[in-house]
PyMOL Python script that loads the backbone (N, CA, C, O; Angstrom):
from pymol import cmd

cmd.read_pdbstr("""\
ATOM      1  N   MET A   1      -3.504  -2.625 -36.259  1.00  0.00           N
ATOM      2  CA  MET A   1      -4.232  -1.386 -36.360  1.00  0.00           C
ATOM      3  C   MET A   1      -3.908  -0.599 -37.588  1.00  0.00           C
ATOM      4  O   MET A   1      -4.608   0.374 -37.869  1.00  0.00           O
ATOM      5  N   GLY A   2      -2.846  -0.967 -38.381  1.00  0.00           N
ATOM      6  CA  GLY A   2      -2.453  -0.166 -39.491  1.00  0.00           C
ATOM      7  C   GLY A   2      -1.441   0.890 -39.005  1.00  0.00           C
ATOM      8  O   GLY A   2      -1.125   1.754 -39.823  1.00  0.00           O
ATOM      9  N   CYS A   3      -0.915   0.927 -37.822  1.00  0.00           N
ATOM     10  CA  CYS A   3       0.025   1.897 -37.311  1.00  0.00           C
ATOM     11  C   CYS A   3       1.356   1.293 -37.191  1.00  0.00           C
ATOM     12  O   CYS A   3       1.497   0.135 -36.797  1.00  0.00           O
ATOM     13  N   SER A   4       2.398   2.102 -37.543  1.00  0.00           N
ATOM     14  CA  SER A   4       3.743   1.683 -37.312  1.00  0.00           C
ATOM     15  C   SER A   4       4.370   2.589 -36.316  1.00  0.00           C
ATOM     16  O   SER A   4       4.601   3.749 -36.657  1.00  0.00           O
ATOM     17  N   ILE A   5       4.667   2.186 -35.137  1.00  0.00           N
ATOM     18  CA  ILE A   5       5.169   3.075 -34.065  1.00  0.00           C
ATOM     19  C   ILE A   5       6.587   2.671 -33.721  1.00  0.00           C
ATOM     20  O   ILE A   5       6.881   1.502 -33.472  1.00  0.00           O
ATOM     21  N   SER A   6       7.437   3.643 -33.713  1.00  0.00           N
ATOM     22  CA  SER A   6       8.804   3.470 -33.187  1.00  0.00           C
ATOM     23  C   SER A   6       9.026   4.239 -31.940  1.00  0.00           C
ATOM     24  O   SER A   6       8.526   5.363 -31.898  1.00  0.00           O
ATOM     25  N   VAL A   7       9.709   3.804 -30.900  1.00  0.00           N
ATOM     26  CA  VAL A   7       9.892   4.526 -29.729  1.00  0.00           C
ATOM     27  C   VAL A   7      11.404   4.588 -29.465  1.00  0.00           C
ATOM     28  O   VAL A   7      12.127   3.592 -29.441  1.00  0.00           O
ATOM     29  N   GLU A   8      11.822   5.874 -29.266  1.00  0.00           N
ATOM     30  CA  GLU A   8      13.267   6.128 -29.003  1.00  0.00           C
ATOM     31  C   GLU A   8      13.368   6.788 -27.608  1.00  0.00           C
ATOM     32  O   GLU A   8      12.673   7.762 -27.319  1.00  0.00           O
ATOM     33  N   VAL A   9      14.209   6.260 -26.793  1.00  0.00           N
ATOM     34  CA  VAL A   9      14.295   6.831 -25.457  1.00  0.00           C
ATOM     35  C   VAL A   9      15.750   7.602 -25.348  1.00  0.00           C
ATOM     36  O   VAL A   9      16.790   7.041 -25.692  1.00  0.00           O
ATOM     37  N   LYS A  10      15.718   8.735 -24.913  1.00  0.00           N
ATOM     38  CA  LYS A  10      16.962   9.454 -24.657  1.00  0.00           C
ATOM     39  C   LYS A  10      16.956   9.810 -23.117  1.00  0.00           C
ATOM     40  O   LYS A  10      15.926  10.093 -22.505  1.00  0.00           O
ATOM     41  N   GLU A  11      18.135   9.768 -22.595  1.00  0.00           N
ATOM     42  CA  GLU A  11      18.298  10.264 -21.240  1.00  0.00           C
ATOM     43  C   GLU A  11      19.249  11.415 -21.216  1.00  0.00           C
ATOM     44  O   GLU A  11      20.243  11.426 -21.942  1.00  0.00           O
ATOM     45  N   GLN A  12      18.959  12.377 -20.396  1.00  0.00           N
ATOM     46  CA  GLN A  12      19.734  13.575 -20.310  1.00  0.00           C
ATOM     47  C   GLN A  12      19.641  13.978 -18.807  1.00  0.00           C
ATOM     48  O   GLN A  12      18.558  14.110 -18.238  1.00  0.00           O
ATOM     49  N   GLU A  13      20.888  14.171 -18.181  1.00  0.00           N
ATOM     50  CA  GLU A  13      21.009  14.595 -16.853  1.00  0.00           C
ATOM     51  C   GLU A  13      21.011  15.998 -16.830  1.00  0.00           C
ATOM     52  O   GLU A  13      21.824  16.597 -17.535  1.00  0.00           O
ATOM     53  N   ASN A  14      20.166  16.647 -16.074  1.00  0.00           N
ATOM     54  CA  ASN A  14      20.112  18.104 -15.964  1.00  0.00           C
ATOM     55  C   ASN A  14      21.163  18.600 -14.871  1.00  0.00           C
ATOM     56  O   ASN A  14      21.426  17.925 -13.876  1.00  0.00           O
ATOM     57  N   ALA A  15      21.687  19.721 -15.117  1.00  0.00           N
ATOM     58  CA  ALA A  15      22.676  20.199 -14.112  1.00  0.00           C
ATOM     59  C   ALA A  15      22.002  20.665 -12.905  1.00  0.00           C
ATOM     60  O   ALA A  15      20.897  21.201 -12.989  1.00  0.00           O
ATOM     61  N   LEU A  16      22.619  20.489 -11.740  1.00  0.00           N
ATOM     62  CA  LEU A  16      22.150  20.852 -10.396  1.00  0.00           C
ATOM     63  C   LEU A  16      22.096  22.358 -10.265  1.00  0.00           C
ATOM     64  O   LEU A  16      23.122  23.033 -10.340  1.00  0.00           O
ATOM     65  N   ASP A  17      20.885  22.890 -10.069  1.00  0.00           N
ATOM     66  CA  ASP A  17      20.754  24.322  -9.855  1.00  0.00           C
ATOM     67  C   ASP A  17      21.258  24.766  -8.507  1.00  0.00           C
ATOM     68  O   ASP A  17      20.531  24.520  -7.544  1.00  0.00           O
ATOM     69  N   THR A  18      22.368  25.368  -8.309  1.00  0.00           N
ATOM     70  CA  THR A  18      22.949  25.707  -7.023  1.00  0.00           C
ATOM     71  C   THR A  18      22.187  26.800  -6.279  1.00  0.00           C
ATOM     72  O   THR A  18      22.214  26.856  -5.049  1.00  0.00           O
ATOM     73  N   LEU A  19      21.491  27.690  -7.046  1.00  0.00           N
ATOM     74  CA  LEU A  19      20.821  28.727  -6.396  1.00  0.00           C
ATOM     75  C   LEU A  19      19.526  28.204  -5.716  1.00  0.00           C
ATOM     76  O   LEU A  19      19.234  28.600  -4.588  1.00  0.00           O
ATOM     77  N   SER A  20      18.762  27.338  -6.375  1.00  0.00           N
ATOM     78  CA  SER A  20      17.500  26.913  -5.770  1.00  0.00           C
ATOM     79  C   SER A  20      17.720  25.594  -4.909  1.00  0.00           C
ATOM     80  O   SER A  20      16.811  25.164  -4.199  1.00  0.00           O
ATOM     81  N   HIS A  21      18.908  24.991  -4.989  1.00  0.00           N
ATOM     82  CA  HIS A  21      19.230  23.811  -4.197  1.00  0.00           C
ATOM     83  C   HIS A  21      18.294  22.705  -4.624  1.00  0.00           C
ATOM     84  O   HIS A  21      18.047  21.819  -3.806  1.00  0.00           O
ATOM     85  N   GLU A  22      17.762  22.671  -5.800  1.00  0.00           N
ATOM     86  CA  GLU A  22      16.859  21.564  -6.158  1.00  0.00           C
ATOM     87  C   GLU A  22      17.749  20.321  -6.548  1.00  0.00           C
ATOM     88  O   GLU A  22      18.871  20.417  -7.046  1.00  0.00           O
ATOM     89  N   ARG A  23      17.114  19.170  -6.263  1.00  0.00           N
ATOM     90  CA  ARG A  23      17.851  17.898  -6.676  1.00  0.00           C
ATOM     91  C   ARG A  23      17.898  17.761  -8.115  1.00  0.00           C
ATOM     92  O   ARG A  23      16.987  18.190  -8.824  1.00  0.00           O
ATOM     93  N   ALA A  24      19.014  17.128  -8.615  1.00  0.00           N
ATOM     94  CA  ALA A  24      19.112  17.024 -10.019  1.00  0.00           C
ATOM     95  C   ALA A  24      17.990  15.945 -10.504  1.00  0.00           C
ATOM     96  O   ALA A  24      17.657  14.981  -9.813  1.00  0.00           O
ATOM     97  N   CYS A  25      17.503  16.216 -11.672  1.00  0.00           N
ATOM     98  CA  CYS A  25      16.452  15.321 -12.169  1.00  0.00           C
ATOM     99  C   CYS A  25      16.963  14.772 -13.562  1.00  0.00           C
ATOM    100  O   CYS A  25      17.733  15.411 -14.279  1.00  0.00           O
ATOM    101  N   GLU A  26      16.482  13.582 -13.857  1.00  0.00           N
ATOM    102  CA  GLU A  26      16.721  13.072 -15.207  1.00  0.00           C
ATOM    103  C   GLU A  26      15.522  13.374 -15.997  1.00  0.00           C
ATOM    104  O   GLU A  26      14.375  13.223 -15.577  1.00  0.00           O
ATOM    105  N   SER A  27      15.854  13.827 -17.212  1.00  0.00           N
ATOM    106  CA  SER A  27      14.726  14.095 -18.179  1.00  0.00           C
ATOM    107  C   SER A  27      14.761  12.965 -19.172  1.00  0.00           C
ATOM    108  O   SER A  27      15.807  12.657 -19.743  1.00  0.00           O
ATOM    109  N   ILE A  28      13.706  12.395 -19.363  1.00  0.00           N
ATOM    110  CA  ILE A  28      13.534  11.256 -20.374  1.00  0.00           C
ATOM    111  C   ILE A  28      12.501  11.666 -21.423  1.00  0.00           C
ATOM    112  O   ILE A  28      11.331  11.945 -21.164  1.00  0.00           O
ATOM    113  N   GLN A  29      13.049  11.671 -22.610  1.00  0.00           N
ATOM    114  CA  GLN A  29      12.161  12.041 -23.696  1.00  0.00           C
ATOM    115  C   GLN A  29      11.764  10.761 -24.496  1.00  0.00           C
ATOM    116  O   GLN A  29      12.604  10.083 -25.086  1.00  0.00           O
ATOM    117  N   ILE A  30      10.580  10.505 -24.481  1.00  0.00           N
ATOM    118  CA  ILE A  30      10.066   9.367 -25.311  1.00  0.00           C
ATOM    119  C   ILE A  30       9.470   9.959 -26.624  1.00  0.00           C
ATOM    120  O   ILE A  30       8.482  10.693 -26.615  1.00  0.00           O
ATOM    121  N   GLN A  31      10.096   9.612 -27.684  1.00  0.00           N
ATOM    122  CA  GLN A  31       9.717  10.153 -28.893  1.00  0.00           C
ATOM    123  C   GLN A  31       8.912   9.078 -29.784  1.00  0.00           C
ATOM    124  O   GLN A  31       9.469   8.041 -30.146  1.00  0.00           O
ATOM    125  N   LYS A  32       7.706   9.343 -30.089  1.00  0.00           N
ATOM    126  CA  LYS A  32       6.844   8.432 -30.811  1.00  0.00           C
ATOM    127  C   LYS A  32       6.473   9.237 -32.146  1.00  0.00           C
ATOM    128  O   LYS A  32       5.483   9.967 -32.203  1.00  0.00           O
ATOM    129  N   TYR A  33       7.328   9.043 -33.182  1.00  0.00           N
ATOM    130  CA  TYR A  33       7.240   9.710 -34.443  1.00  0.00           C
ATOM    131  C   TYR A  33       6.592   8.850 -35.559  1.00  0.00           C
ATOM    132  O   TYR A  33       6.569   7.621 -35.493  1.00  0.00           O
ATOM    133  N   LYS A  34       6.096   9.517 -36.526  1.00  0.00           N
ATOM    134  CA  LYS A  34       5.573   8.899 -37.760  1.00  0.00           C
ATOM    135  C   LYS A  34       4.689   7.738 -37.477  1.00  0.00           C
ATOM    136  O   LYS A  34       4.986   6.595 -37.825  1.00  0.00           O
ATOM    137  N   LEU A  35       3.575   8.053 -36.829  1.00  0.00           N
ATOM    138  CA  LEU A  35       2.540   7.078 -36.646  1.00  0.00           C
ATOM    139  C   LEU A  35       1.837   7.051 -37.963  1.00  0.00           C
ATOM    140  O   LEU A  35       0.967   7.883 -38.223  1.00  0.00           O
ATOM    141  N   LYS A  36       2.193   6.107 -38.807  1.00  0.00           N
ATOM    142  CA  LYS A  36       1.832   6.137 -40.191  1.00  0.00           C
ATOM    143  C   LYS A  36       0.659   5.222 -40.488  1.00  0.00           C
ATOM    144  O   LYS A  36       0.762   4.019 -40.251  1.00  0.00           O
ATOM    145  N   LYS A  37      -0.349   5.690 -40.949  1.00  0.00           N
ATOM    146  CA  LYS A  37      -1.482   4.954 -41.392  1.00  0.00           C
ATOM    147  C   LYS A  37      -1.171   4.307 -42.828  1.00  0.00           C
ATOM    148  O   LYS A  37      -0.309   4.793 -43.561  1.00  0.00           O
ATOM    149  N   LYS A  38      -1.867   3.271 -43.154  1.00  0.00           N
ATOM    150  CA  LYS A  38      -1.625   2.625 -44.482  1.00  0.00           C
ATOM    151  C   LYS A  38      -2.002   3.484 -45.706  1.00  0.00           C
ATOM    152  O   LYS A  38      -1.531   3.291 -46.826  1.00  0.00           O
ATOM    153  N   TYR A  39      -2.930   4.489 -45.384  1.00  0.00           N
ATOM    154  CA  TYR A  39      -3.214   5.439 -46.521  1.00  0.00           C
ATOM    155  C   TYR A  39      -2.278   6.500 -46.608  1.00  0.00           C
ATOM    156  O   TYR A  39      -2.499   7.436 -47.377  1.00  0.00           O
ATOM    157  N   GLY A  40      -1.195   6.457 -45.865  1.00  0.00           N
ATOM    158  CA  GLY A  40      -0.059   7.459 -46.118  1.00  0.00           C
ATOM    159  C   GLY A  40      -0.050   8.687 -45.157  1.00  0.00           C
ATOM    160  O   GLY A  40       0.937   9.422 -45.165  1.00  0.00           O
ATOM    161  N   ARG A  41      -1.089   8.941 -44.341  1.00  0.00           N
ATOM    162  CA  ARG A  41      -1.015  10.088 -43.464  1.00  0.00           C
ATOM    163  C   ARG A  41      -0.040   9.822 -42.361  1.00  0.00           C
ATOM    164  O   ARG A  41       0.086   8.703 -41.864  1.00  0.00           O
ATOM    165  N   THR A  42       0.656  10.881 -41.982  1.00  0.00           N
ATOM    166  CA  THR A  42       1.699  10.766 -40.923  1.00  0.00           C
ATOM    167  C   THR A  42       1.245  11.671 -39.835  1.00  0.00           C
ATOM    168  O   THR A  42       0.806  12.795 -40.079  1.00  0.00           O
ATOM    169  N   ARG A  43       1.358  11.142 -38.534  1.00  0.00           N
ATOM    170  CA  ARG A  43       1.214  12.061 -37.345  1.00  0.00           C
ATOM    171  C   ARG A  43       2.456  11.976 -36.487  1.00  0.00           C
ATOM    172  O   ARG A  43       3.160  10.967 -36.521  1.00  0.00           O
ATOM    173  N   GLU A  44       2.722  12.945 -35.768  1.00  0.00           N
ATOM    174  CA  GLU A  44       3.843  12.961 -34.880  1.00  0.00           C
ATOM    175  C   GLU A  44       3.376  13.250 -33.398  1.00  0.00           C
ATOM    176  O   GLU A  44       2.660  14.209 -33.110  1.00  0.00           O
ATOM    177  N   VAL A  45       3.796  12.434 -32.591  1.00  0.00           N
ATOM    178  CA  VAL A  45       3.458  12.587 -31.081  1.00  0.00           C
ATOM    179  C   VAL A  45       4.729  12.484 -30.340  1.00  0.00           C
ATOM    180  O   VAL A  45       5.520  11.575 -30.592  1.00  0.00           O
ATOM    181  N   SER A  46       4.968  13.401 -29.411  1.00  0.00           N
ATOM    182  CA  SER A  46       6.123  13.206 -28.536  1.00  0.00           C
ATOM    183  C   SER A  46       5.749  13.618 -27.175  1.00  0.00           C
ATOM    184  O   SER A  46       4.873  14.456 -26.960  1.00  0.00           O
ATOM    185  N   ILE A  47       6.449  12.996 -26.224  1.00  0.00           N
ATOM    186  CA  ILE A  47       6.128  13.238 -24.796  1.00  0.00           C
ATOM    187  C   ILE A  47       7.400  13.277 -23.972  1.00  0.00           C
ATOM    188  O   ILE A  47       8.357  12.567 -24.282  1.00  0.00           O
ATOM    189  N   ILE A  48       7.430  14.076 -22.950  1.00  0.00           N
ATOM    190  CA  ILE A  48       8.676  14.240 -22.141  1.00  0.00           C
ATOM    191  C   ILE A  48       8.282  13.971 -20.671  1.00  0.00           C
ATOM    192  O   ILE A  48       7.336  14.560 -20.148  1.00  0.00           O
ATOM    193  N   LEU A  49       9.034  13.066 -20.029  1.00  0.00           N
ATOM    194  CA  LEU A  49       8.791  12.866 -18.683  1.00  0.00           C
ATOM    195  C   LEU A  49      10.019  13.397 -17.881  1.00  0.00           C
ATOM    196  O   LEU A  49      11.161  13.337 -18.337  1.00  0.00           O
ATOM    197  N   GLN A  50       9.729  13.895 -16.716  1.00  0.00           N
ATOM    198  CA  GLN A  50      10.762  14.330 -15.813  1.00  0.00           C
ATOM    199  C   GLN A  50      10.510  13.650 -14.451  1.00  0.00           C
ATOM    200  O   GLN A  50       9.457  13.808 -13.834  1.00  0.00           O
ATOM    201  N   GLU A  51      11.546  12.874 -14.007  1.00  0.00           N
ATOM    202  CA  GLU A  51      11.377  12.159 -12.657  1.00  0.00           C
ATOM    203  C   GLU A  51      12.584  12.463 -11.906  1.00  0.00           C
ATOM    204  O   GLU A  51      13.611  12.838 -12.471  1.00  0.00           O
ATOM    205  N   GLU A  52      12.488  12.308 -10.616  1.00  0.00           N
ATOM    206  CA  GLU A  52      13.696  12.375  -9.703  1.00  0.00           C
ATOM    207  C   GLU A  52      14.473  11.187  -9.939  1.00  0.00           C
ATOM    208  O   GLU A  52      13.929  10.132 -10.266  1.00  0.00           O
ATOM    209  N   LYS A  53      15.801  11.311  -9.781  1.00  0.00           N
ATOM    210  CA  LYS A  53      16.822  10.247 -10.011  1.00  0.00           C
ATOM    211  C   LYS A  53      16.544   9.007  -9.253  1.00  0.00           C
ATOM    212  O   LYS A  53      16.778   7.906  -9.751  1.00  0.00           O
ATOM    213  N   CYS A  54      16.028   9.154  -8.006  1.00  0.00           N
ATOM    214  CA  CYS A  54      15.874   8.102  -7.153  1.00  0.00           C
ATOM    215  C   CYS A  54      14.721   7.115  -7.524  1.00  0.00           C
ATOM    216  O   CYS A  54      14.572   6.027  -6.967  1.00  0.00           O
ATOM    217  N   LYS A  55      13.919   7.599  -8.518  1.00  0.00           N
ATOM    218  CA  LYS A  55      12.713   6.668  -8.992  1.00  0.00           C
ATOM    219  C   LYS A  55      13.264   5.739 -10.044  1.00  0.00           C
ATOM    220  O   LYS A  55      14.282   6.009 -10.681  1.00  0.00           O
ATOM    221  N   ASN A  56      12.573   4.652 -10.205  1.00  0.00           N
ATOM    222  CA  ASN A  56      13.019   3.700 -11.226  1.00  0.00           C
ATOM    223  C   ASN A  56      12.426   4.018 -12.501  1.00  0.00           C
ATOM    224  O   ASN A  56      11.271   3.672 -12.750  1.00  0.00           O
ATOM    225  N   LEU A  57      13.211   4.718 -13.411  1.00  0.00           N
ATOM    226  CA  LEU A  57      12.688   5.305 -14.617  1.00  0.00           C
ATOM    227  C   LEU A  57      12.383   4.186 -15.628  1.00  0.00           C
ATOM    228  O   LEU A  57      11.441   4.347 -16.405  1.00  0.00           O
ATOM    229  N   SER A  58      13.095   3.099 -15.666  1.00  0.00           N
ATOM    230  CA  SER A  58      12.872   2.122 -16.643  1.00  0.00           C
ATOM    231  C   SER A  58      11.520   1.504 -16.488  1.00  0.00           C
ATOM    232  O   SER A  58      10.831   1.225 -17.469  1.00  0.00           O
ATOM    233  N   ASN A  59      11.107   1.271 -15.154  1.00  0.00           N
ATOM    234  CA  ASN A  59       9.727   0.659 -14.927  1.00  0.00           C
ATOM    235  C   ASN A  59       8.702   1.695 -15.413  1.00  0.00           C
ATOM    236  O   ASN A  59       7.690   1.326 -16.010  1.00  0.00           O
ATOM    237  N   GLU A  60       8.953   2.972 -15.165  1.00  0.00           N
ATOM    238  CA  GLU A  60       7.976   4.020 -15.588  1.00  0.00           C
ATOM    239  C   GLU A  60       7.779   3.969 -17.096  1.00  0.00           C
ATOM    240  O   GLU A  60       6.659   4.112 -17.588  1.00  0.00           O
ATOM    241  N   ILE A  61       8.826   3.773 -17.798  1.00  0.00           N
ATOM    242  CA  ILE A  61       8.838   3.814 -19.234  1.00  0.00           C
ATOM    243  C   ILE A  61       8.043   2.512 -19.776  1.00  0.00           C
ATOM    244  O   ILE A  61       7.262   2.598 -20.724  1.00  0.00           O
ATOM    245  N   THR A  62       8.289   1.379 -19.141  1.00  0.00           N
ATOM    246  CA  THR A  62       7.701   0.109 -19.493  1.00  0.00           C
ATOM    247  C   THR A  62       6.223   0.228 -19.327  1.00  0.00           C
ATOM    248  O   THR A  62       5.479  -0.257 -20.179  1.00  0.00           O
ATOM    249  N   HIS A  63       5.734   0.874 -18.229  1.00  0.00           N
ATOM    250  CA  HIS A  63       4.240   0.926 -18.038  1.00  0.00           C
ATOM    251  C   HIS A  63       3.615   1.966 -18.962  1.00  0.00           C
ATOM    252  O   HIS A  63       2.456   1.809 -19.346  1.00  0.00           O
ATOM    253  N   LEU A  64       4.346   3.030 -19.337  1.00  0.00           N
ATOM    254  CA  LEU A  64       3.831   4.140 -20.086  1.00  0.00           C
ATOM    255  C   LEU A  64       3.708   3.920 -21.526  1.00  0.00           C
ATOM    256  O   LEU A  64       2.724   4.372 -22.110  1.00  0.00           O
ATOM    257  N   VAL A  65       4.620   3.262 -22.165  1.00  0.00           N
ATOM    258  CA  VAL A  65       4.685   3.004 -23.609  1.00  0.00           C
ATOM    259  C   VAL A  65       3.339   2.420 -24.149  1.00  0.00           C
ATOM    260  O   VAL A  65       2.737   2.954 -25.081  1.00  0.00           O
ATOM    261  N   PRO A  66       2.893   1.276 -23.503  1.00  0.00           N
ATOM    262  CA  PRO A  66       1.632   0.741 -24.074  1.00  0.00           C
ATOM    263  C   PRO A  66       0.473   1.705 -23.962  1.00  0.00           C
ATOM    264  O   PRO A  66      -0.388   1.728 -24.842  1.00  0.00           O
ATOM    265  N   GLN A  67       0.424   2.500 -22.911  1.00  0.00           N
ATOM    266  CA  GLN A  67      -0.712   3.500 -22.788  1.00  0.00           C
ATOM    267  C   GLN A  67      -0.570   4.553 -23.944  1.00  0.00           C
ATOM    268  O   GLN A  67      -1.548   4.941 -24.583  1.00  0.00           O
ATOM    269  N   LEU A  68       0.647   4.967 -24.159  1.00  0.00           N
ATOM    270  CA  LEU A  68       0.900   5.916 -25.274  1.00  0.00           C
ATOM    271  C   LEU A  68       0.499   5.432 -26.543  1.00  0.00           C
ATOM    272  O   LEU A  68      -0.029   6.175 -27.371  1.00  0.00           O
ATOM    273  N   GLU A  69       0.737   4.121 -26.767  1.00  0.00           N
ATOM    274  CA  GLU A  69       0.455   3.599 -28.059  1.00  0.00           C
ATOM    275  C   GLU A  69      -1.158   3.467 -28.266  1.00  0.00           C
ATOM    276  O   GLU A  69      -1.716   3.606 -29.355  1.00  0.00           O
ATOM    277  N   ILE A  70      -1.752   3.202 -27.143  1.00  0.00           N
ATOM    278  CA  ILE A  70      -3.245   3.197 -27.232  1.00  0.00           C
ATOM    279  C   ILE A  70      -3.805   4.532 -27.453  1.00  0.00           C
ATOM    280  O   ILE A  70      -4.740   4.670 -28.243  1.00  0.00           O
ATOM    281  N   GLN A  71      -3.261   5.619 -26.759  1.00  0.00           N
ATOM    282  CA  GLN A  71      -3.696   6.891 -26.972  1.00  0.00           C
ATOM    283  C   GLN A  71      -3.415   7.410 -28.358  1.00  0.00           C
ATOM    284  O   GLN A  71      -4.282   8.082 -28.916  1.00  0.00           O
ATOM    285  N   ALA A  72      -2.245   7.147 -28.974  1.00  0.00           N
ATOM    286  CA  ALA A  72      -1.856   7.497 -30.275  1.00  0.00           C
ATOM    287  C   ALA A  72      -2.833   6.961 -31.253  1.00  0.00           C
ATOM    288  O   ALA A  72      -3.290   7.710 -32.117  1.00  0.00           O
ATOM    289  N   ASN A  73      -3.203   5.644 -31.172  1.00  0.00           N
ATOM    290  CA  ASN A  73      -4.046   5.017 -32.071  1.00  0.00           C
ATOM    291  C   ASN A  73      -5.388   5.618 -32.053  1.00  0.00           C
ATOM    292  O   ASN A  73      -6.026   5.847 -33.080  1.00  0.00           O
ATOM    293  N   SER A  74      -5.830   5.886 -30.780  1.00  0.00           N
ATOM    294  CA  SER A  74      -7.142   6.568 -30.608  1.00  0.00           C
ATOM    295  C   SER A  74      -7.207   7.917 -31.259  1.00  0.00           C
ATOM    296  O   SER A  74      -8.220   8.259 -31.870  1.00  0.00           O
ATOM    297  N   ILE A  75      -6.080   8.751 -31.141  1.00  0.00           N
ATOM    298  CA  ILE A  75      -6.070  10.041 -31.728  1.00  0.00           C
ATOM    299  C   ILE A  75      -6.126   9.848 -33.279  1.00  0.00           C
ATOM    300  O   ILE A  75      -6.861  10.565 -33.958  1.00  0.00           O
ATOM    301  N   LEU A  76      -5.436   8.988 -33.771  1.00  0.00           N
ATOM    302  CA  LEU A  76      -5.371   8.748 -35.259  1.00  0.00           C
ATOM    303  C   LEU A  76      -6.708   8.381 -35.752  1.00  0.00           C
ATOM    304  O   LEU A  76      -7.129   8.874 -36.798  1.00  0.00           O
ATOM    305  N   ARG A  77      -7.461   7.473 -34.999  1.00  0.00           N
ATOM    306  CA  ARG A  77      -8.753   7.120 -35.379  1.00  0.00           C
ATOM    307  C   ARG A  77      -9.731   8.243 -35.380  1.00  0.00           C
ATOM    308  O   ARG A  77     -10.547   8.378 -36.292  1.00  0.00           O
ATOM    309  N   SER A  78      -9.647   9.098 -34.301  1.00  0.00           N
ATOM    310  CA  SER A  78     -10.548  10.164 -34.210  1.00  0.00           C
ATOM    311  C   SER A  78     -10.320  11.214 -35.263  1.00  0.00           C
ATOM    312  O   SER A  78     -11.274  11.910 -35.611  1.00  0.00           O
ATOM    313  N   ARG A  79      -9.134  11.383 -35.795  1.00  0.00           N
ATOM    314  CA  ARG A  79      -8.804  12.388 -36.772  1.00  0.00           C
ATOM    315  C   ARG A  79      -8.921  11.927 -38.213  1.00  0.00           C
ATOM    316  O   ARG A  79      -8.688  12.715 -39.130  1.00  0.00           O
ATOM    317  N   LYS A  80      -9.279  10.660 -38.435  1.00  0.00           N
ATOM    318  CA  LYS A  80      -9.422  10.031 -39.770  1.00  0.00           C
ATOM    319  C   LYS A  80     -10.495  10.787 -40.589  1.00  0.00           C
ATOM    320  O   LYS A  80     -11.596  11.084 -40.124  1.00  0.00           O
ATOM    321  N   GLN A  81     -10.156  11.025 -41.634  1.00  0.00           N
ATOM    322  CA  GLN A  81     -11.143  11.755 -42.568  1.00  0.00           C
ATOM    323  C   GLN A  81     -12.218  10.770 -43.012  1.00  0.00           C
ATOM    324  O   GLN A  81     -11.986   9.561 -43.045  1.00  0.00           O
ATOM    325  N   PRO A  82     -13.421  11.303 -43.361  1.00  0.00           N
ATOM    326  CA  PRO A  82     -14.549  10.428 -43.665  1.00  0.00           C
ATOM    327  C   PRO A  82     -14.290   9.552 -44.902  1.00  0.00           C
ATOM    328  O   PRO A  82     -14.846   8.461 -45.018  1.00  0.00           O
ATOM    329  N   HIS A  83     -13.392  10.064 -45.880  1.00  0.00           N
ATOM    330  CA  HIS A  83     -13.141   9.255 -47.066  1.00  0.00           C
ATOM    331  C   HIS A  83     -11.980   8.198 -46.839  1.00  0.00           C
ATOM    332  O   HIS A  83     -11.681   7.375 -47.705  1.00  0.00           O
ATOM    333  N   GLU A  84     -11.349   8.281 -45.610  1.00  0.00           N
ATOM    334  CA  GLU A  84     -10.274   7.317 -45.276  1.00  0.00           C
ATOM    335  C   GLU A  84     -10.874   6.156 -44.585  1.00  0.00           C
ATOM    336  O   GLU A  84     -11.875   6.287 -43.881  1.00  0.00           O
ATOM    337  N   ARG A  85     -10.267   4.995 -44.776  1.00  0.00           N
ATOM    338  CA  ARG A  85     -10.747   3.869 -44.036  1.00  0.00           C
ATOM    339  C   ARG A  85      -9.520   3.030 -43.596  1.00  0.00           C
ATOM    340  O   ARG A  85      -8.493   3.002 -44.274  1.00  0.00           O
ATOM    341  N   GLU A  86      -9.657   2.385 -42.498  1.00  0.00           N
ATOM    342  CA  GLU A  86      -8.628   1.506 -41.892  1.00  0.00           C
ATOM    343  C   GLU A  86      -8.449   0.301 -42.739  1.00  0.00           C
ATOM    344  O   GLU A  86      -9.446  -0.214 -43.247  1.00  0.00           O
ATOM    345  N   ILE A  87      -7.240  -0.206 -42.941  1.00  0.00           N
ATOM    346  CA  ILE A  87      -7.013  -1.411 -43.582  1.00  0.00           C
ATOM    347  C   ILE A  87      -6.411  -2.358 -42.526  1.00  0.00           C
ATOM    348  O   ILE A  87      -5.297  -2.146 -42.046  1.00  0.00           O
ATOM    349  N   ASN A  88      -7.175  -3.403 -42.178  1.00  0.00           N
ATOM    350  CA  ASN A  88      -6.579  -4.230 -41.065  1.00  0.00           C
ATOM    351  C   ASN A  88      -6.068  -5.544 -41.639  1.00  0.00           C
ATOM    352  O   ASN A  88      -5.539  -6.376 -40.901  1.00  0.00           O
TER     353      ASN A  88
END
""", "prot")
cmd.dss("prot")
cmd.show_as("cartoon", "prot")
cmd.util.cbc("prot")
cmd.orient("prot")
């Protein structure tokens, strides 16, 4: 599609809030930066997921990443300027 996408996953454990007695959550940030078209335009997309620890986060990421790639490509195509064309 002419896009180069890199995905970096960072996990960070949030501190337990003792006042509200909420369960600790893991915050997973999936960064998809520099969706670069061959004509040189760069877009940045980033998404943050927050799930309870008991859920299988790696499965969530595995299913989400292809959908994000499709959405990112769709956004890039919709924002393409009339004078720009995709090189396949």
